[in-house]
N, C-alpha and C positions, 0 to 999 in steps of 0.2 A: 446925635450919635453918628458914628462912622460905620460903614458897612462895606465889605468887599464883595464884589459881583464880577461875573465873567466879563472879559473885556468887550465882547460884542454887545452885551446888554448895556454896559456902561457908556458906550458911545451913543446908543439910542436915548439913554436917560439924560445925557448931556444936552441932547437936542430938544427933548420934550420937557426937561426940568421936573419930571415927575417919576416916582417909583412907588408902585403898589406892593405892599407886603401881604402875603397870603399864608393861610394855615396849610398843613400837609394835604388837605382835600381841595385846595385851590380857592377857598373862599377868602375874599379880601378882609383883612383885619386892621390894617393900618396903612398909612401913606407917609413917605419921607418927603417932607415939603422943604422949600428954600434950599434946594440942593446946590451944593458947591462941590466941584471936583477936587479930589485930593491927589497927591502924587501916587501913581500906580505902585503898589507894593512889589518889591523884588524878592521872591522866595529864595531860600538858601541855595537851591540848585541853579539859580540864575534865570530860570524861565519867567515869562511874563504872561501869565494867563489870567490875571485879575485886574480889576479896576476899583479904586477906592473913591467913595463919595461920602460927604457928610451932609447932614440936614436935620430938620426938626421932625420928630415923630408925632403924627396926628392920628388918633384912633378913628377908624371908619367902620361902617357897617354895623351889624348886630354883634355885641359882645359875645364871645364864644361861650361864656358861662350861662347865657340864657338859652342856648340852643343845643348844647352838648355837654358831656361830662368833662370835668377839668382834669381827669386822669387820676391815677392812683395817688393817695396821700394828698388830696386836694387841700385838706385842712392844714397841711404844713406850709402851704404856699402863702406866706404872710407878706403883704406888701411892705417894703422897707420905709420906716419913718423915724429912724434913730432911736427905736424903742429898746435897744439893748446897749445903752450908753455904759461905757466902761467895761464891757465884756471883751474877753479874748475870743477871736473868731478863728475856727479851723475850717477852711473852705476847700472842698475837694470833690471831684467826680468819683474818686475811688473810696473804698472803705477806709476809715480813718486809722492811721498807724500810731504806734506808741510814741514815736519821736515828736509828732505834732502835739500829743497830749502833754508830753514832758516839757515842751517849750512854752505852754500856756501858763499864765499866772495861777499858781496852785491855790491862792486864796481868794481870787476873784471869780465873778461869773464867767461861764463858758458858753459860747454859741457854736453849735455844730451846723455847718452850712453844706447841704448836699446839692450839687449842681446837676441839673437835668437837661441834657442837650447832646448834640452829636459829639462823638468822641474822636480824637486824633489817634488814639491807640486803644487796643482791645481792653476790655474790662467789664465788670458787672454792670447791668443796667440800673437805672435810677431807683426803681422800686426795691431791688435787692439791697442797694447801698442804703436807702432810707430805712428799710427794716432793720438792718444791722446798726445804723446810727441811733435809731430809737431804743434798741436794746442796750447799746452803749450808754446813751443818755440815762436810761433807768439805772444802770449799774453805778454811774457816777453819782446820781442822786442818792442811792443807797449808801454811798460812801460819804455823804454830807456835802457834795459839790452842788452848786447852783448851776444846772446845765439845761439848755434849751436847744431845740433843733428846728431848722426851717429847710424848705426845698425851693430852689431858685432856678428858673429856666435860663441856662447859659451854655454856650458851646465850649468845647475844648479845642485849642489850636495846636498844642504841642510846641509852643515856643514862648518867647518872653511876654506875649500878650496875656497868657494865662495868669501870670503874677499880677499884672496891671489890673485885669478884670476882677481877680480875687480881692485885691486891695480896695477897688471901687465898691464892690459888693459889701465887704465888711464895714466900710465907712458909711454906706447908706443905712446900715442898721445901727450905726452909732458905736461900732465895735473896732477893736484894733486887731489887724491880721496877724496871726501867729506865723512866724517864719522859723521853722526848725532848722538847727544847724546841721542836721543829718537827715538823709532820706533813706527809706527802706530799700533793700536790695531786691528789685522785682525779678531779676534773673534767678536769684536764689529761691525766691518764692515759687516761681513757675517750675523750677527743677524739683522742688519739694512736692508740688501739686501733681507733677507727672510721675512721681515715684522714683526720680533719679537721685534724690538727696533728701536729707531730713529738713522739713519745713522750718523756716526761721520763726518759731512761735514767739520768741521774745520781742519781735518787731511789731507784732499785731495783737491788739486786744482780742479776746475770744469771739465776740460777735463779728468783728471785721474778718478774722481768719475764716470763720464759717461762711461769710459771704463770698469770699474768694473760692472756697471749696465748692460751694454751690454752683458758682459760675464755671469753674474748671474742675469737674469731678475726675476721678480716675479714668484713664483713657478707655478702659473697657466699658464705661458707662457714658462716655462723652459722645456728643454728636459728631458725625464724620462726613466729609464729602470726598469721594475718590473720583478725580476728574481726569479722564483720558483725553489726550489730544494727539492728533496726527493726521497725515494726508488721507484723502478719500482712498479706500482700498487698502489701508495700512493694516487692517485687522482689529482696530480699536473697539468697534462695536461688538465684534465676536468675542474678544477677550473680556469686555465689560459684561456681556451676558453671561459668560462662563463664571466670572467672579461673583455676579449677582446670584446665579443659581447656587453656587457653593455657599454663600452666606445664608441664602434662604434654607438650604438643607441643614446647615450648621445650627441655625436657630438662635444664636447668641446675640445677633443684631437684627433690628428691623430694617429692611432695605427696600429701596425704590430705585428703579432704573429710569434715567432720563436720557434716552437715546437721541442723537442728533436728528435723525430722519423722522422719528415719531414726533418729536417736539415740533419740528417744522410743519407738520400736518395739522397740529393741534394748537399748542400754545403760541406758536409764531406764524400761524397761517396768514398769508397776505404780505409777509415780508419778502423782499427780493434778495439779491446777492451783492448789492453795493456795500461799500465798506461800512456805511452807517447802519444799514439793515443787518449786516452780519454781526456787528457789535451789539446791536439791540437784541438780536436773537440769543447771543451768548449771555448778555446781562440778564435776560429773562430766565434762562436756564439757571444762572447763578443765584438769582433771587429765590426761586423755588427751592433750589438745593440748600441754600442757606437757611430757609425757614424749616425745612425738613430736619436739618442738623441742629438747629437751635432748640428744637424740642426733643433732642436725643436720638433721632433716627440716623440712618445712613443713606445717603444719596450717591448713586453711581452714575456719572455723567460721561457721555461719549460724543461730543461734537468735534468738528475739525478744529475750531477755535485757533485760527491762524495767527492772531496778533497778540504779542506779548503784553501790551498795555491793557488789553481787555481781560486777558487771563489774570493779570495782577489785580484788577478791580474785583473780579470774582473772588479771588483769594482773600482780599481785604474784607469783602462782605461776609464770607464764611468765617473767617478767624476772629470776627467780633464776638462770636459765641460758641465756636466749635473748631474742629481741626480740618485741615485741607491737605490733601495729598495729590500732587500732580504727577500723572503717569504719562510719559512721553513714548508713544508707540512709533519708534524711529525707523520703520520700514522704508527702504530707499524708494525714491520716486520711480525708478525703472521697474522695480518689482510691483509697485502699486499700479503702474500703467500696464504692466503685463497681465495682471489679474483682470482689471477693468470689467468687473462683473456686470456693471450697469451700463457699460458703453459710454461713460461720461468723458473719459480721456480722449477717446477717439473723436467725439463731437467737439471737444475743446481744441484739439489739434486741427480740426477742420474749420475752426472759426465759428462753430454754431453756438458755442457757450462762451460769453465774455466773462472776464474776471474769475476764471476758474483756478482755484488754489493749486499751486505747483506748476501751472502752465502759463497763465497770463496774469496771475495775482500771486503775491509772495506768501510763503509760509515762514513765519519767524520761529525757528526752532528754540524750544525752552532752554534756558540756562539755569533754571531753578527747580527742575523736576526732582522729585523724591526718588523716582525710579524710571530707568530707561529700558524698554524691551524692543526687540526687532523680530517680527514674526516671519522674516525671511530666514532667520537662524534658529528660531524656536517654534515648537509646535504650540497650538492654542493652549493645550494643557500645561506646557512648561511655562508659558507666559502668565497663565492664570495662577500657577503655583508660586511664581515669583512675586506676584501681587499679594497673595495670601501670606506668603512668608514675611513681606513687609508689614502687614497688619499684625501678624503674630509676634514678630520680634519687637515691634514698636509698642506693644501692649494694648492695641485696639481689639485684638482677639485674645482673651486671657482666660 
């Protein structure tokens, strides 16, 4: 098999000739043996952050099935052995669309393959897709079709590798991959789910559309992260608390405040202020916020979050299952320094604090903020009302 790994790890693997593969908990499950380096893949953006190696997979350690659960729908995880010879295979991470069904042989057997693995774009999780696929399978059987379903662990890359992987999986089961001539319009689907248009119901069987609706309910019922960013002293924590208090009083959304300073003392205790530690702090906040939102709650976050790439990773984490609103509190540095309630700017100017954002470390102003407020021009109440207005007009408070 071929596997893409970070360049730094790839160089060490080349030297040792050994790569151990682990499960999410870090337990070894397999080893890549007889490793040969492949040409480093070049992403579409031209960056070179990965290293490709090929080798033979050898199982190691105790099989996971003897020590732990195989996860939801384990009975659908059938090892491929060519057992669906002659079937048309629809292979997808997403709920199955009508065009894929139409492209399959209407008179032959049909294999519905749900892929379970990391996604390159947001969408329902594998159990939700599997549940919809089983309902669709049962509908097809009631119509006289010979239909089966399996669940296969596989990642989504978001490029041409997905098609190659789907074909390989279909062939392993003895089936022929279905290649529909047309794809559903996901932008139109999302607009319909957001209430901005009529959902394209003709493109989706009922169980599949229900799976999308479960993953992306109306905004008033959807999980949400309101993420404030700005310099120290910009007023972001004060505005965030005011927004949190308003939502708590309103009662329509369950809300949790993750303030930067409070998180530092608890969730991120022990971390310093190096670039790596600051990134790790923001990613921890993002992970907790994403989990809150995934279960339908609202997380209000107020860290400095100075780096655009880290904020983008948090957005990606959240948008896998919920909505993300970035609020840039753009109070000028001079005003933040004038306030200096904690005396941090004075200490940074005196050289007592290294890597202080805005003084000796950069703050990368967002270009993707859903709302910009400046507390040197607005009162806290006005800034709060601007955020609440965004939530109301966007349908998150309905």
